[in-house]
CHARMM internal coordinates of N, CA and C (Angstrom, degrees):
IC EDIT
DIST 1 N 1 CA 1.4571
DIST 1 CA 1 C 1.5167
ANGL 1 N 1 CA 1 C 108.56
DIST 1 C 2 N 1.2699
ANGL 1 CA 1 C 2 N 116.34
DIHE 1 N 1 CA 1 C 2 N 167.97
DIST 2 N 2 CA 1.4649
ANGL 1 C 2 N 2 CA 122.56
DIHE 1 CA 1 C 2 N 2 CA -174.42
DIST 2 CA 2 C 1.5244
ANGL 2 N 2 CA 2 C 110.53
DIHE 1 C 2 N 2 CA 2 C -68.05
DIST 2 C 3 N 1.3079
ANGL 2 CA 2 C 3 N 115.42
DIHE 2 N 2 CA 2 C 3 N 121.33
DIST 3 N 3 CA 1.4628
ANGL 2 C 3 N 3 CA 120.17
DIHE 2 CA 2 C 3 N 3 CA -177.34
DIST 3 CA 3 C 1.5222
ANGL 3 N 3 CA 3 C 112.65
DIHE 2 C 3 N 3 CA 3 C -90.07
DIST 3 C 4 N 1.3201
ANGL 3 CA 3 C 4 N 117.62
DIHE 3 N 3 CA 3 C 4 N -32.01
DIST 4 N 4 CA 1.4516
ANGL 3 C 4 N 4 CA 121.77
DIHE 3 CA 3 C 4 N 4 CA -178.54
DIST 4 CA 4 C 1.5355
ANGL 4 N 4 CA 4 C 108.68
DIHE 3 C 4 N 4 CA 4 C -69.77
DIST 4 C 5 N 1.3392
ANGL 4 CA 4 C 5 N 116.53
DIHE 4 N 4 CA 4 C 5 N 115.29
DIST 5 N 5 CA 1.4619
ANGL 4 C 5 N 5 CA 120.64
DIHE 4 CA 4 C 5 N 5 CA -174.02
DIST 5 CA 5 C 1.5267
ANGL 5 N 5 CA 5 C 112.28
DIHE 4 C 5 N 5 CA 5 C -64.04
DIST 5 C 6 N 1.3200
ANGL 5 CA 5 C 6 N 117.96
DIHE 5 N 5 CA 5 C 6 N -37.44
DIST 6 N 6 CA 1.4648
ANGL 5 C 6 N 6 CA 120.48
DIHE 5 CA 5 C 6 N 6 CA -179.92
DIST 6 CA 6 C 1.5320
ANGL 6 N 6 CA 6 C 110.68
DIHE 5 C 6 N 6 CA 6 C -64.29
DIST 6 C 7 N 1.3191
ANGL 6 CA 6 C 7 N 116.64
DIHE 6 N 6 CA 6 C 7 N -41.60
DIST 7 N 7 CA 1.4632
ANGL 6 C 7 N 7 CA 120.83
DIHE 6 CA 6 C 7 N 7 CA 178.43
DIST 7 CA 7 C 1.5236
ANGL 7 N 7 CA 7 C 109.35
DIHE 6 C 7 N 7 CA 7 C -67.96
DIST 7 C 8 N 1.3281
ANGL 7 CA 7 C 8 N 116.70
DIHE 7 N 7 CA 7 C 8 N -43.26
DIST 8 N 8 CA 1.4636
ANGL 7 C 8 N 8 CA 120.81
DIHE 7 CA 7 C 8 N 8 CA 178.48
DIST 8 CA 8 C 1.5236
ANGL 8 N 8 CA 8 C 110.66
DIHE 7 C 8 N 8 CA 8 C -59.73
DIST 8 C 9 N 1.3190
ANGL 8 CA 8 C 9 N 117.11
DIHE 8 N 8 CA 8 C 9 N -41.06
DIST 9 N 9 CA 1.4635
ANGL 8 C 9 N 9 CA 121.07
DIHE 8 CA 8 C 9 N 9 CA 179.14
DIST 9 CA 9 C 1.5232
ANGL 9 N 9 CA 9 C 110.57
DIHE 8 C 9 N 9 CA 9 C -63.07
DIST 9 C 10 N 1.3137
ANGL 9 CA 9 C 10 N 117.19
DIHE 9 N 9 CA 9 C 10 N -45.90
DIST 10 N 10 CA 1.4641
ANGL 9 C 10 N 10 CA 121.03
DIHE 9 CA 9 C 10 N 10 CA -179.56
DIST 10 CA 10 C 1.5317
ANGL 10 N 10 CA 10 C 110.84
DIHE 9 C 10 N 10 CA 10 C -60.90
DIST 10 C 11 N 1.3205
ANGL 10 CA 10 C 11 N 116.36
DIHE 10 N 10 CA 10 C 11 N -44.80
DIST 11 N 11 CA 1.4657
ANGL 10 C 11 N 11 CA 120.73
DIHE 10 CA 10 C 11 N 11 CA 179.39
DIST 11 CA 11 C 1.5250
ANGL 11 N 11 CA 11 C 110.44
DIHE 10 C 11 N 11 CA 11 C -65.59
DIST 11 C 12 N 1.3185
ANGL 11 CA 11 C 12 N 117.06
DIHE 11 N 11 CA 11 C 12 N -44.22
DIST 12 N 12 CA 1.4603
ANGL 11 C 12 N 12 CA 120.73
DIHE 11 CA 11 C 12 N 12 CA 179.35
DIST 12 CA 12 C 1.5235
ANGL 12 N 12 CA 12 C 111.05
DIHE 11 C 12 N 12 CA 12 C -58.11
DIST 12 C 13 N 1.3166
ANGL 12 CA 12 C 13 N 116.98
DIHE 12 N 12 CA 12 C 13 N -47.16
DIST 13 N 13 CA 1.4626
ANGL 12 C 13 N 13 CA 120.54
DIHE 12 CA 12 C 13 N 13 CA -179.75
DIST 13 CA 13 C 1.5275
ANGL 13 N 13 CA 13 C 111.55
DIHE 12 C 13 N 13 CA 13 C -62.79
DIST 13 C 14 N 1.3212
ANGL 13 CA 13 C 14 N 116.97
DIHE 13 N 13 CA 13 C 14 N -39.82
DIST 14 N 14 CA 1.4659
ANGL 13 C 14 N 14 CA 119.83
DIHE 13 CA 13 C 14 N 14 CA 178.62
DIST 14 CA 14 C 1.5202
ANGL 14 N 14 CA 14 C 110.94
DIHE 13 C 14 N 14 CA 14 C -64.21
DIST 14 C 15 N 1.3289
ANGL 14 CA 14 C 15 N 116.84
DIHE 14 N 14 CA 14 C 15 N -45.15
DIST 15 N 15 CA 1.4653
ANGL 14 C 15 N 15 CA 120.02
DIHE 14 CA 14 C 15 N 15 CA -178.27
DIST 15 CA 15 C 1.5297
ANGL 15 N 15 CA 15 C 110.59
DIHE 14 C 15 N 15 CA 15 C -67.23
DIST 15 C 16 N 1.3168
ANGL 15 CA 15 C 16 N 117.76
DIHE 15 N 15 CA 15 C 16 N -40.34
DIST 16 N 16 CA 1.4582
ANGL 15 C 16 N 16 CA 120.36
DIHE 15 CA 15 C 16 N 16 CA 177.46
DIST 16 CA 16 C 1.5319
ANGL 16 N 16 CA 16 C 110.93
DIHE 15 C 16 N 16 CA 16 C -63.39
DIST 16 C 17 N 1.3245
ANGL 16 CA 16 C 17 N 116.96
DIHE 16 N 16 CA 16 C 17 N -38.58
DIST 17 N 17 CA 1.4626
ANGL 16 C 17 N 17 CA 120.69
DIHE 16 CA 16 C 17 N 17 CA 176.96
DIST 17 CA 17 C 1.5343
ANGL 17 N 17 CA 17 C 110.46
DIHE 16 C 17 N 17 CA 17 C -64.74
DIST 17 C 18 N 1.3307
ANGL 17 CA 17 C 18 N 116.32
DIHE 17 N 17 CA 17 C 18 N -43.02
DIST 18 N 18 CA 1.4666
ANGL 17 C 18 N 18 CA 119.50
DIHE 17 CA 17 C 18 N 18 CA 177.72
DIST 18 CA 18 C 1.5242
ANGL 18 N 18 CA 18 C 110.35
DIHE 17 C 18 N 18 CA 18 C -61.33
DIST 18 C 19 N 1.3271
ANGL 18 CA 18 C 19 N 117.13
DIHE 18 N 18 CA 18 C 19 N -40.13
DIST 19 N 19 CA 1.4581
ANGL 18 C 19 N 19 CA 120.75
DIHE 18 CA 18 C 19 N 19 CA 178.48
DIST 19 CA 19 C 1.5205
ANGL 19 N 19 CA 19 C 111.59
DIHE 18 C 19 N 19 CA 19 C -61.48
DIST 19 C 20 N 1.3259
ANGL 19 CA 19 C 20 N 116.54
DIHE 19 N 19 CA 19 C 20 N -42.89
DIST 20 N 20 CA 1.4629
ANGL 19 C 20 N 20 CA 120.43
DIHE 19 CA 19 C 20 N 20 CA 178.62
DIST 20 CA 20 C 1.5271
ANGL 20 N 20 CA 20 C 110.62
DIHE 19 C 20 N 20 CA 20 C -64.00
DIST 20 C 21 N 1.3252
ANGL 20 CA 20 C 21 N 116.73
DIHE 20 N 20 CA 20 C 21 N -39.64
DIST 21 N 21 CA 1.4677
ANGL 20 C 21 N 21 CA 120.46
DIHE 20 CA 20 C 21 N 21 CA 179.07
DIST 21 CA 21 C 1.5272
ANGL 21 N 21 CA 21 C 111.06
DIHE 20 C 21 N 21 CA 21 C -67.31
DIST 21 C 22 N 1.3216
ANGL 21 CA 21 C 22 N 116.26
DIHE 21 N 21 CA 21 C 22 N -41.26
DIST 22 N 22 CA 1.4624
ANGL 21 C 22 N 22 CA 119.37
DIHE 21 CA 21 C 22 N 22 CA 177.44
DIST 22 CA 22 C 1.5242
ANGL 22 N 22 CA 22 C 110.72
DIHE 21 C 22 N 22 CA 22 C -63.81
DIST 22 C 23 N 1.3181
ANGL 22 CA 22 C 23 N 116.58
DIHE 22 N 22 CA 22 C 23 N -41.66
DIST 23 N 23 CA 1.4544
ANGL 22 C 23 N 23 CA 120.51
DIHE 22 CA 22 C 23 N 23 CA 178.24
DIST 23 CA 23 C 1.5291
ANGL 23 N 23 CA 23 C 110.29
DIHE 22 C 23 N 23 CA 23 C -59.35
DIST 23 C 24 N 1.3066
ANGL 23 CA 23 C 24 N 116.44
DIHE 23 N 23 CA 23 C 24 N -43.42
DIST 24 N 24 CA 1.4672
ANGL 23 C 24 N 24 CA 120.55
DIHE 23 CA 23 C 24 N 24 CA 177.61
DIST 24 CA 24 C 1.5291
ANGL 24 N 24 CA 24 C 110.82
DIHE 23 C 24 N 24 CA 24 C -63.60
DIST 24 C 25 N 1.3325
ANGL 24 CA 24 C 25 N 116.77
DIHE 24 N 24 CA 24 C 25 N -39.47
DIST 25 N 25 CA 1.4591
ANGL 24 C 25 N 25 CA 119.68
DIHE 24 CA 24 C 25 N 25 CA -179.44
DIST 25 CA 25 C 1.5278
ANGL 25 N 25 CA 25 C 111.67
DIHE 24 C 25 N 25 CA 25 C -62.92
DIST 25 C 26 N 1.3289
ANGL 25 CA 25 C 26 N 116.92
DIHE 25 N 25 CA 25 C 26 N -32.19
DIST 26 N 26 CA 1.4631
ANGL 25 C 26 N 26 CA 120.26
DIHE 25 CA 25 C 26 N 26 CA 177.21
DIST 26 CA 26 C 1.5310
ANGL 26 N 26 CA 26 C 109.92
DIHE 25 C 26 N 26 CA 26 C -65.90
DIST 26 C 27 N 1.3307
ANGL 26 CA 26 C 27 N 116.24
DIHE 26 N 26 CA 26 C 27 N -40.90
DIST 27 N 27 CA 1.4671
ANGL 26 C 27 N 27 CA 118.77
DIHE 26 CA 26 C 27 N 27 CA 177.42
DIST 27 CA 27 C 1.5312
ANGL 27 N 27 CA 27 C 111.25
DIHE 26 C 27 N 27 CA 27 C -64.16
DIST 27 C 28 N 1.3264
ANGL 27 CA 27 C 28 N 117.14
DIHE 27 N 27 CA 27 C 28 N -40.20
DIST 28 N 28 CA 1.4634
ANGL 27 C 28 N 28 CA 120.54
DIHE 27 CA 27 C 28 N 28 CA 178.05
DIST 28 CA 28 C 1.5281
ANGL 28 N 28 CA 28 C 109.76
DIHE 27 C 28 N 28 CA 28 C -63.12
DIST 28 C 29 N 1.3247
ANGL 28 CA 28 C 29 N 116.49
DIHE 28 N 28 CA 28 C 29 N -44.45
DIST 29 N 29 CA 1.4655
ANGL 28 C 29 N 29 CA 120.07
DIHE 28 CA 28 C 29 N 29 CA 179.20
DIST 29 CA 29 C 1.5319
ANGL 29 N 29 CA 29 C 110.63
DIHE 28 C 29 N 29 CA 29 C -62.51
DIST 29 C 30 N 1.3176
ANGL 29 CA 29 C 30 N 116.80
DIHE 29 N 29 CA 29 C 30 N -41.53
DIST 30 N 30 CA 1.4641
ANGL 29 C 30 N 30 CA 120.38
DIHE 29 CA 29 C 30 N 30 CA -179.35
DIST 30 CA 30 C 1.5334
ANGL 30 N 30 CA 30 C 111.07
DIHE 29 C 30 N 30 CA 30 C -61.60
DIST 30 C 31 N 1.3159
ANGL 30 CA 30 C 31 N 116.03
DIHE 30 N 30 CA 30 C 31 N -38.00
DIST 31 N 31 CA 1.4671
ANGL 30 C 31 N 31 CA 120.40
DIHE 30 CA 30 C 31 N 31 CA -177.72
DIST 31 CA 31 C 1.5258
ANGL 31 N 31 CA 31 C 113.11
DIHE 30 C 31 N 31 CA 31 C -79.20
DIST 31 C 32 N 1.3445
ANGL 31 CA 31 C 32 N 118.06
DIHE 31 N 31 CA 31 C 32 N -17.96
DIST 32 N 32 CA 1.4580
ANGL 31 C 32 N 32 CA 119.66
DIHE 31 CA 31 C 32 N 32 CA -170.14
DIST 32 CA 32 C 1.5216
ANGL 32 N 32 CA 32 C 116.04
DIHE 31 C 32 N 32 CA 32 C -126.45
DIST 32 C 33 N 1.3035
ANGL 32 CA 32 C 33 N 118.70
DIHE 32 N 32 CA 32 C 33 N -4.00
DIST 33 N 33 CA 1.4612
ANGL 32 C 33 N 33 CA 120.61
DIHE 32 CA 32 C 33 N 33 CA -175.08
DIST 33 CA 33 C 1.5240
ANGL 33 N 33 CA 33 C 111.01
DIHE 32 C 33 N 33 CA 33 C -117.97
DIST 33 C 34 N 1.3326
ANGL 33 CA 33 C 34 N 115.91
DIHE 33 N 33 CA 33 C 34 N 154.89
DIST 34 N 34 CA 1.4659
ANGL 33 C 34 N 34 CA 118.61
DIHE 33 CA 33 C 34 N 34 CA 172.70
DIST 34 CA 34 C 1.5315
ANGL 34 N 34 CA 34 C 109.88
DIHE 33 C 34 N 34 CA 34 C -60.29
DIST 34 C 35 N 1.3317
ANGL 34 CA 34 C 35 N 116.40
DIHE 34 N 34 CA 34 C 35 N 153.38
DIST 35 N 35 CA 1.4633
ANGL 34 C 35 N 35 CA 122.00
DIHE 34 CA 34 C 35 N 35 CA -173.94
DIST 35 CA 35 C 1.5240
ANGL 35 N 35 CA 35 C 112.74
DIHE 34 C 35 N 35 CA 35 C -53.02
DIST 35 C 36 N 1.3286
ANGL 35 CA 35 C 36 N 118.17
DIHE 35 N 35 CA 35 C 36 N -47.54
DIST 36 N 36 CA 1.4734
ANGL 35 C 36 N 36 CA 120.95
DIHE 35 CA 35 C 36 N 36 CA -177.42
DIST 36 CA 36 C 1.5261
ANGL 36 N 36 CA 36 C 111.14
DIHE 35 C 36 N 36 CA 36 C -63.40
DIST 36 C 37 N 1.3255
ANGL 36 CA 36 C 37 N 116.08
DIHE 36 N 36 CA 36 C 37 N -40.40
DIST 37 N 37 CA 1.4697
ANGL 36 C 37 N 37 CA 120.66
DIHE 36 CA 36 C 37 N 37 CA 178.79
DIST 37 CA 37 C 1.5212
ANGL 37 N 37 CA 37 C 110.24
DIHE 36 C 37 N 37 CA 37 C -65.99
DIST 37 C 38 N 1.3315
ANGL 37 CA 37 C 38 N 116.60
DIHE 37 N 37 CA 37 C 38 N -42.95
DIST 38 N 38 CA 1.4568
ANGL 37 C 38 N 38 CA 120.77
DIHE 37 CA 37 C 38 N 38 CA 177.98
DIST 38 CA 38 C 1.5207
ANGL 38 N 38 CA 38 C 111.49
DIHE 37 C 38 N 38 CA 38 C -60.85
DIST 38 C 39 N 1.3220
ANGL 38 CA 38 C 39 N 117.39
DIHE 38 N 38 CA 38 C 39 N -45.16
DIST 39 N 39 CA 1.4694
ANGL 38 C 39 N 39 CA 120.94
DIHE 38 CA 38 C 39 N 39 CA -178.60
DIST 39 CA 39 C 1.5256
ANGL 39 N 39 CA 39 C 110.41
DIHE 38 C 39 N 39 CA 39 C -61.60
DIST 39 C 40 N 1.3225
ANGL 39 CA 39 C 40 N 117.35
DIHE 39 N 39 CA 39 C 40 N -42.95
DIST 40 N 40 CA 1.4677
ANGL 39 C 40 N 40 CA 120.44
DIHE 39 CA 39 C 40 N 40 CA 178.38
DIST 40 CA 40 C 1.5236
ANGL 40 N 40 CA 40 C 110.62
DIHE 39 C 40 N 40 CA 40 C -64.29
DIST 40 C 41 N 1.3283
ANGL 40 CA 40 C 41 N 116.47
DIHE 40 N 40 CA 40 C 41 N -41.68
DIST 41 N 41 CA 1.4670
ANGL 40 C 41 N 41 CA 120.42
DIHE 40 CA 40 C 41 N 41 CA 179.45
DIST 41 CA 41 C 1.5252
ANGL 41 N 41 CA 41 C 110.45
DIHE 40 C 41 N 41 CA 41 C -63.72
DIST 41 C 42 N 1.3302
ANGL 41 CA 41 C 42 N 116.31
DIHE 41 N 41 CA 41 C 42 N -47.41
DIST 42 N 42 CA 1.4613
ANGL 41 C 42 N 42 CA 121.37
DIHE 41 CA 41 C 42 N 42 CA -179.83
DIST 42 CA 42 C 1.5279
ANGL 42 N 42 CA 42 C 110.85
DIHE 41 C 42 N 42 CA 42 C -59.16
DIST 42 C 43 N 1.3117
ANGL 42 CA 42 C 43 N 116.40
DIHE 42 N 42 CA 42 C 43 N -40.04
DIST 43 N 43 CA 1.4663
ANGL 42 C 43 N 43 CA 120.46
DIHE 42 CA 42 C 43 N 43 CA 178.41
DIST 43 CA 43 C 1.5349
ANGL 43 N 43 CA 43 C 110.56
DIHE 42 C 43 N 43 CA 43 C -62.23
DIST 43 C 44 N 1.3194
ANGL 43 CA 43 C 44 N 116.46
DIHE 43 N 43 CA 43 C 44 N -45.62
DIST 44 N 44 CA 1.4693
ANGL 43 C 44 N 44 CA 120.28
DIHE 43 CA 43 C 44 N 44 CA 178.67
DIST 44 CA 44 C 1.5165
ANGL 44 N 44 CA 44 C 112.19
DIHE 43 C 44 N 44 CA 44 C -62.03
DIST 44 C 45 N 1.3167
ANGL 44 CA 44 C 45 N 116.60
DIHE 44 N 44 CA 44 C 45 N -43.44
DIST 45 N 45 CA 1.4674
ANGL 44 C 45 N 45 CA 120.56
DIHE 44 CA 44 C 45 N 45 CA 178.61
DIST 45 CA 45 C 1.5304
ANGL 45 N 45 CA 45 C 109.93
DIHE 44 C 45 N 45 CA 45 C -64.39
DIST 45 C 46 N 1.3116
ANGL 45 CA 45 C 46 N 117.03
DIHE 45 N 45 CA 45 C 46 N -37.64
DIST 46 N 46 CA 1.4650
ANGL 45 C 46 N 46 CA 120.22
DIHE 45 CA 45 C 46 N 46 CA 177.11
DIST 46 CA 46 C 1.5164
ANGL 46 N 46 CA 46 C 112.37
DIHE 45 C 46 N 46 CA 46 C -59.95
DIST 46 C 47 N 1.3211
ANGL 46 CA 46 C 47 N 116.33
DIHE 46 N 46 CA 46 C 47 N -40.42
DIST 47 N 47 CA 1.4709
ANGL 46 C 47 N 47 CA 119.79
DIHE 46 CA 46 C 47 N 47 CA 177.93
DIST 47 CA 47 C 1.5291
ANGL 47 N 47 CA 47 C 110.88
DIHE 46 C 47 N 47 CA 47 C -64.37
DIST 47 C 48 N 1.3270
ANGL 47 CA 47 C 48 N 115.90
DIHE 47 N 47 CA 47 C 48 N -42.45
DIST 48 N 48 CA 1.4691
ANGL 47 C 48 N 48 CA 120.19
DIHE 47 CA 47 C 48 N 48 CA 178.63
DIST 48 CA 48 C 1.5244
ANGL 48 N 48 CA 48 C 110.26
DIHE 47 C 48 N 48 CA 48 C -62.71
DIST 48 C 49 N 1.3327
ANGL 48 CA 48 C 49 N 116.77
DIHE 48 N 48 CA 48 C 49 N -44.67
DIST 49 N 49 CA 1.4635
ANGL 48 C 49 N 49 CA 120.05
DIHE 48 CA 48 C 49 N 49 CA -177.96
DIST 49 CA 49 C 1.5302
ANGL 49 N 49 CA 49 C 111.40
DIHE 48 C 49 N 49 CA 49 C -66.58
DIST 49 C 50 N 1.3242
ANGL 49 CA 49 C 50 N 117.05
DIHE 49 N 49 CA 49 C 50 N -33.09
DIST 50 N 50 CA 1.4642
ANGL 49 C 50 N 50 CA 119.50
DIHE 49 CA 49 C 50 N 50 CA 175.89
DIST 50 CA 50 C 1.5319
ANGL 50 N 50 CA 50 C 109.99
DIHE 49 C 50 N 50 CA 50 C -62.80
DIST 50 C 51 N 1.3151
ANGL 50 CA 50 C 51 N 116.92
DIHE 50 N 50 CA 50 C 51 N -43.48
DIST 51 N 51 CA 1.4691
ANGL 50 C 51 N 51 CA 120.11
DIHE 50 CA 50 C 51 N 51 CA 179.11
DIST 51 CA 51 C 1.5269
ANGL 51 N 51 CA 51 C 110.92
DIHE 50 C 51 N 51 CA 51 C -65.26
DIST 51 C 52 N 1.3220
ANGL 51 CA 51 C 52 N 116.67
DIHE 51 N 51 CA 51 C 52 N -35.43
DIST 52 N 52 CA 1.4629
ANGL 51 C 52 N 52 CA 119.74
DIHE 51 CA 51 C 52 N 52 CA 176.62
DIST 52 CA 52 C 1.5305
ANGL 52 N 52 CA 52 C 109.54
DIHE 51 C 52 N 52 CA 52 C -63.87
DIST 52 C 53 N 1.3337
ANGL 52 CA 52 C 53 N 116.41
DIHE 52 N 52 CA 52 C 53 N -40.03
DIST 53 N 53 CA 1.4658
ANGL 52 C 53 N 53 CA 120.63
DIHE 52 CA 52 C 53 N 53 CA 177.28
DIST 53 CA 53 C 1.5292
ANGL 53 N 53 CA 53 C 110.49
DIHE 52 C 53 N 53 CA 53 C -61.38
DIST 53 C 54 N 1.3201
ANGL 53 CA 53 C 54 N 116.16
DIHE 53 N 53 CA 53 C 54 N -38.75
DIST 54 N 54 CA 1.4676
ANGL 53 C 54 N 54 CA 119.66
DIHE 53 CA 53 C 54 N 54 CA -179.37
DIST 54 CA 54 C 1.5257
ANGL 54 N 54 CA 54 C 111.62
DIHE 53 C 54 N 54 CA 54 C -64.13
DIST 54 C 55 N 1.3183
ANGL 54 CA 54 C 55 N 117.69
DIHE 54 N 54 CA 54 C 55 N -23.23
DIST 55 N 55 CA 1.4624
ANGL 54 C 55 N 55 CA 121.67
DIHE 54 CA 54 C 55 N 55 CA 174.93
DIST 55 CA 55 C 1.5264
ANGL 55 N 55 CA 55 C 110.04
DIHE 54 C 55 N 55 CA 55 C -85.13
DIST 55 C 56 N 1.3188
ANGL 55 CA 55 C 56 N 115.91
DIHE 55 N 55 CA 55 C 56 N -44.83
DIST 56 N 56 CA 1.4633
ANGL 55 C 56 N 56 CA 119.87
DIHE 55 CA 55 C 56 N 56 CA -175.57
DIST 56 CA 56 C 1.5244
ANGL 56 N 56 CA 56 C 113.69
DIHE 55 C 56 N 56 CA 56 C -68.98
DIST 56 C 57 N 1.3137
ANGL 56 CA 56 C 57 N 117.54
DIHE 56 N 56 CA 56 C 57 N -38.72
DIST 57 N 57 CA 1.4710
ANGL 56 C 57 N 57 CA 119.64
DIHE 56 CA 56 C 57 N 57 CA -175.15
DIST 57 CA 57 C 1.5353
ANGL 57 N 57 CA 57 C 112.55
DIHE 56 C 57 N 57 CA 57 C -56.72
DIST 57 C 58 N 1.3247
ANGL 57 CA 57 C 58 N 119.60
DIHE 57 N 57 CA 57 C 58 N -53.47
DIST 58 N 58 CA 1.4694
ANGL 57 C 58 N 58 CA 117.61
DIHE 57 CA 57 C 58 N 58 CA 178.88
DIST 58 CA 58 C 1.5311
ANGL 58 N 58 CA 58 C 112.54
DIHE 57 C 58 N 58 CA 58 C -66.84
DIST 58 C 59 N 1.3352
ANGL 58 CA 58 C 59 N 116.53
DIHE 58 N 58 CA 58 C 59 N -31.86
DIST 59 N 59 CA 1.4590
ANGL 58 C 59 N 59 CA 119.20
DIHE 58 CA 58 C 59 N 59 CA 178.68
DIST 59 CA 59 C 1.5281
ANGL 59 N 59 CA 59 C 109.87
DIHE 58 C 59 N 59 CA 59 C -65.62
DIST 59 C 60 N 1.3336
ANGL 59 CA 59 C 60 N 116.93
DIHE 59 N 59 CA 59 C 60 N -43.54
DIST 60 N 60 CA 1.4639
ANGL 59 C 60 N 60 CA 120.43
DIHE 59 CA 59 C 60 N 60 CA 178.63
DIST 60 CA 60 C 1.5237
ANGL 60 N 60 CA 60 C 112.20
DIHE 59 C 60 N 60 CA 60 C -74.28
DIST 60 C 61 N 1.3170
ANGL 60 CA 60 C 61 N 117.58
DIHE 60 N 60 CA 60 C 61 N -24.31
DIST 61 N 61 CA 1.4595
ANGL 60 C 61 N 61 CA 119.97
DIHE 60 CA 60 C 61 N 61 CA 174.79
DIST 61 CA 61 C 1.5285
ANGL 61 N 61 CA 61 C 109.80
DIHE 60 C 61 N 61 CA 61 C -68.40
DIST 61 C 62 N 1.3145
ANGL 61 CA 61 C 62 N 115.77
DIHE 61 N 61 CA 61 C 62 N -40.47
DIST 62 N 62 CA 1.4684
ANGL 61 C 62 N 62 CA 120.49
DIHE 61 CA 61 C 62 N 62 CA 179.90
DIST 62 CA 62 C 1.5267
ANGL 62 N 62 CA 62 C 110.82
DIHE 61 C 62 N 62 CA 62 C -73.52
DIST 62 C 63 N 1.3188
ANGL 62 CA 62 C 63 N 117.25
DIHE 62 N 62 CA 62 C 63 N -38.55
DIST 63 N 63 CA 1.4692
ANGL 62 C 63 N 63 CA 122.71
DIHE 62 CA 62 C 63 N 63 CA -177.30
DIST 63 CA 63 C 1.5377
ANGL 63 N 63 CA 63 C 107.90
DIHE 62 C 63 N 63 CA 63 C -121.08
DIST 63 C 64 N 1.3055
ANGL 63 CA 63 C 64 N 115.96
DIHE 63 N 63 CA 63 C 64 N 76.23
DIST 64 N 64 CA 1.4700
ANGL 63 C 64 N 64 CA 121.74
DIHE 63 CA 63 C 64 N 64 CA -172.91
DIST 64 CA 64 C 1.5328
ANGL 64 N 64 CA 64 C 112.85
DIHE 63 C 64 N 64 CA 64 C -58.87
DIST 64 C 65 N 1.2973
ANGL 64 CA 64 C 65 N 118.37
DIHE 64 N 64 CA 64 C 65 N -30.68
DIST 65 N 65 CA 1.4713
ANGL 64 C 65 N 65 CA 120.68
DIHE 64 CA 64 C 65 N 65 CA -178.37
DIST 65 CA 65 C 1.5349
ANGL 65 N 65 CA 65 C 111.90
DIHE 64 C 65 N 65 CA 65 C -67.26
DIST 65 C 66 N 1.3222
ANGL 65 CA 65 C 66 N 117.39
DIHE 65 N 65 CA 65 C 66 N -18.20
DIST 66 N 66 CA 1.4677
ANGL 65 C 66 N 66 CA 120.73
DIHE 65 CA 65 C 66 N 66 CA -179.62
DIST 66 CA 66 C 1.5224
ANGL 66 N 66 CA 66 C 112.95
DIHE 65 C 66 N 66 CA 66 C -82.65
DIST 66 C 67 N 1.3081
ANGL 66 CA 66 C 67 N 117.03
DIHE 66 N 66 CA 66 C 67 N -17.21
DIST 67 N 67 CA 1.4599
ANGL 66 C 67 N 67 CA 120.48
DIHE 66 CA 66 C 67 N 67 CA -177.11
DIST 67 CA 67 C 1.5234
ANGL 67 N 67 CA 67 C 110.20
DIHE 66 C 67 N 67 CA 67 C -74.08
DIST 67 C 68 N 1.3308
ANGL 67 CA 67 C 68 N 117.59
DIHE 67 N 67 CA 67 C 68 N 120.13
DIST 68 N 68 CA 1.4725
ANGL 67 C 68 N 68 CA 119.55
DIHE 67 CA 67 C 68 N 68 CA 178.27
DIST 68 CA 68 C 1.5276
ANGL 68 N 68 CA 68 C 111.62
DIHE 67 C 68 N 68 CA 68 C -63.37
DIST 68 C 69 N 1.3113
ANGL 68 CA 68 C 69 N 116.62
DIHE 68 N 68 CA 68 C 69 N 143.62
DIST 69 N 69 CA 1.4668
ANGL 68 C 69 N 69 CA 120.21
DIHE 68 CA 68 C 69 N 69 CA 177.70
DIST 69 CA 69 C 1.5255
ANGL 69 N 69 CA 69 C 109.08
DIHE 68 C 69 N 69 CA 69 C -61.89
DIST 69 C 70 N 1.3183
ANGL 69 CA 69 C 70 N 115.49
DIHE 69 N 69 CA 69 C 70 N 138.99
DIST 70 N 70 CA 1.4479
ANGL 69 C 70 N 70 CA 120.79
DIHE 69 CA 69 C 70 N 70 CA 178.25
DIST 70 CA 70 C 1.5234
ANGL 70 N 70 CA 70 C 114.87
DIHE 69 C 70 N 70 CA 70 C 85.13
DIST 70 C 71 N 1.3249
ANGL 70 CA 70 C 71 N 116.97
DIHE 70 N 70 CA 70 C 71 N -0.76
DIST 71 N 71 CA 1.4597
ANGL 70 C 71 N 71 CA 120.00
DIHE 70 CA 70 C 71 N 71 CA 179.07
DIST 71 CA 71 C 1.5180
ANGL 71 N 71 CA 71 C 107.93
DIHE 70 C 71 N 71 CA 71 C -88.83
DIST 71 C 72 N 1.3125
ANGL 71 CA 71 C 72 N 117.27
DIHE 71 N 71 CA 71 C 72 N 114.42
DIST 72 N 72 CA 1.4600
ANGL 71 C 72 N 72 CA 126.22
DIHE 71 CA 71 C 72 N 72 CA -175.00
DIST 72 CA 72 C 1.5005
ANGL 72 N 72 CA 72 C 109.75
DIHE 71 C 72 N 72 CA 72 C 33.76
END
COOR INIT
IC SEED 1 N 1 CA 1 C
IC BUILD
């Protein structure tokens, strides 16, 4: 995993920002798409967010100070 704390911080912030944007996109889809389309979209976003977690978890394990409070 990434040992350089500055690089780890930059990556962590980018991934957390992407997660927030994806979360917002799910709300937009829920408000504007038919139910079946929304459910499929939400499922796809969930898969992406799981993969993002698989990157963040070891990064935050190595650099505990980078993990935001209240995040899993």
